[in-house]
Each structure stands twice: as C-alpha cells, then as structure tokens.
C-alpha positions in Angstrom: 105.2 89.4 87.9 105.3 89.2 84.1 107.7 91.6 82.4 104.9 92.6 80.0 103.1 94.5 82.7 103.1 98.2 82.0 104.6 100.2 84.8 102.0 102.6 86.3 104.3 104.4 88.7 103.3 106.9 91.3 105.9 108.6 93.4 104.3 110.9 95.9 105.9 112.6 99.0 103.7 112.4 102.0 105.0 114.8 104.6 104.0 115.6 108.1 106.3 118.6 108.2 104.2 121.7 108.9 103.7 124.0 105.9 105.4 126.9 107.8 108.6 124.9 108.4 111.8 126.0 106.5 112.7 123.6 103.7 115.9 123.5 101.6 115.3 124.4 98.0 114.7 121.3 95.8 116.6 120.7 92.6 113.8 119.3 90.5 116.2 118.0 87.8 117.9 115.8 90.5 114.6 114.5 91.8 113.3 113.7 88.3 116.6 111.9 87.5 116.4 109.9 90.7 112.8 108.9 90.0 113.7 107.9 86.5 116.5 105.7 87.8 114.2 104.1 90.3 111.5 103.5 87.6 114.0 102.0 85.2 115.4 99.7 87.9 112.1 98.6 89.3 111.1 95.7 86.9 114.4 93.9 87.6 114.1 94.5 91.3 110.6 93.1 91.4 111.7 90.0 89.4 114.5 89.4 91.8 112.4 89.6 95.0 112.5 86.6 97.3 109.2 84.6 97.6 108.6 86.0 101.1 108.1 89.5 99.6 104.8 88.5 97.9 102.0 88.9 100.4 98.2 88.6 100.3 95.5 85.9 99.9 95.9 85.8 96.1 99.7 85.2 96.3 100.9 83.2 93.4 97.5 82.8 91.8 97.6 82.0 88.1 95.4 83.7 85.6 95.2 86.8 83.4 96.3 90.0 85.1 95.1 93.3 83.7 97.1 96.5 84.3 95.7 99.7 85.6 97.4 101.9 83.0 96.3 105.3 84.4 97.1 106.5 87.9 97.3 109.7 89.9 96.8 111.4 93.2 93.5 113.0 94.2 94.3 116.7 94.3 91.9 117.3 97.2 93.1 114.4 99.3 96.9 114.0 99.3 96.9 110.4 100.7 94.4 109.0 98.2 95.5 107.6 94.8 93.4 106.2 91.9 94.5 103.7 89.3 92.1 103.2 86.4 91.7 100.2 84.1 91.0 100.8 80.4 87.5 99.5 81.0 85.4 97.6 83.5 86.7 94.1 84.1 85.2 91.2 86.1 88.0 90.5 88.6 88.6 88.3 91.7 91.8 89.9 93.0 94.0 93.0 92.8 97.8 93.5 92.9 100.3 96.3 93.5 104.0 96.6 94.1 104.7 98.8 97.1 107.8 100.1 98.7 108.2 99.6 102.5 106.7 102.9 103.5 103.7 102.4 101.2 103.2 98.9 102.7 103.3 100.2 106.3 101.1 103.2 105.5 98.5 101.4 103.4 95.1 101.9 105.1 92.6 100.5 102.6 91.9 99.6 99.0 88.6 100.2 97.3 87.2 99.3 93.9 84.6 101.1 91.8 82.4 99.5 89.1 81.1 100.9 85.8 78.1 102.4 87.7 80.3 104.4 90.0 79.6 102.3 93.1 82.6 102.0 95.5 83.2 98.8 97.5 85.9 97.8 100.0 88.6 95.6 98.5 90.9 95.4 101.5 91.6 97.2 104.7 94.0 96.7 107.5 97.3 97.7 109.2 100.7 96.3 108.1 103.9 96.1 110.0 107.1 96.5 108.0 107.8 94.2 105.1 109.5 90.9 105.7 113.3 91.0 106.1 115.2 91.4 102.9 112.2 92.9 101.0 113.0 96.2 99.2 109.4 96.0 97.8 106.3 94.1 98.6 104.2 92.5 95.9 100.7 92.6 97.4 98.3 90.2 95.7 94.9 90.2 97.5 91.5 88.6 96.8 88.6 91.1 96.9 86.6 91.1 100.1 83.3 89.5 99.2 84.5 87.8 96.1 84.7 88.6 92.4 83.3 91.9 91.1 83.3 94.3 88.2 86.2 96.8 88.6 86.8 100.0 86.6 89.3 101.6 89.1 91.1 101.0 92.3 91.6 103.6 95.0 94.5 103.2 97.5 94.3 105.2 100.7 97.5 105.7 102.8 97.9 106.9 106.3 99.9 110.2 106.4 103.6 110.0 107.2 107.0 111.2 106.2 108.7 109.9 103.1 108.0 108.8 99.6 105.2 106.3 98.8 105.9 104.2 95.7 103.0 102.1 94.2 103.6 100.4 90.9 102.2 97.6 88.7 98.7 98.1 90.0 95.9 96.0 88.4 93.5 93.1 88.8 93.2 89.4 88.2 90.4 88.5 85.8 87.7 86.2 87.1 87.6 83.5 84.4 
C-alpha cells in the first residue's frame, strides 16, 4: 500500500450488550488518545504486514488506486459504513485495510454509481485472519467486472468490539 494514500479511518464500537446493562463511565480523552495512537501507527503497521495478510482476488494488482477520502457511519444503521470518492471513477476493484474483528464481521460490500444505483461488490463470510496478521489488506475485484463507482458501502455483522476500516478506495479501470 503506497504511503501517499490518505487515511480514511473509521473506529466504531459494535456492541451486543443490551442498552439497559450497566457500563463503566468512559474517559473520552483516553479513548481519543488511544485512537490517535492507533491512527498514527497504522501506516507503518500496514507496510510491515506479511504477504499472507493481503487477501482477495485483486491482491497485488498494479494500477492507480483512488482513495475514498470521506467516510462515516450510517446514523440509522449502526453496522453500515459509507466511504465516498471525490467523484465517480471507473473502477475494477476495491480495497480496504481491516482489523481482525472487521474482517470476521464483514458481511458485504456494495458500490453506488453517479446515478445512485447500488450494486453488489462482494459478499461472503470470513474466518479469522491468517496467523500473524494484525490487519488484513482486502483487495477484491468487483463482482461482475469494472463499473462506475462514487461510493462504497460496507456492512458488518453485529458483534462486540471495535471495527477498524481504513485506506478504503478503488483501483481505476485503465
């Protein structure tokens, strides 16, 4: 993964703890500091990952990768996250760096074109990451081939813990 890729980091807690359960008060300054440390360390960690930590049908494909510079959670669906490109791009693959929980809980990825039409990009069920992988680089060709992409939508199965998805984007079809 090139160091010039802009980090589009999303840390979201997906909890299956019932809303009525007692929780210890959170020190938000400690959480923010921990997330900043993780964000700052992530590029070096991704560069140092062993080859077996890059998964998907587009693994190692050369070309021009375009970052999704804008990301966020869907406020009405806590397990759905959108990452938007600066404009529609003809693409053949997508990529994302995922922590082990995100990799295990990833249910599907969809793309939307400039006309607002959603199409499946990938769906499946993953086991844990390969041994020795603190993160997984997921580089996957679009189901059905190249397409115009304006945004990607990642849907995760509910679970406990923190989902981390970073460096989301597409590989231009050239």
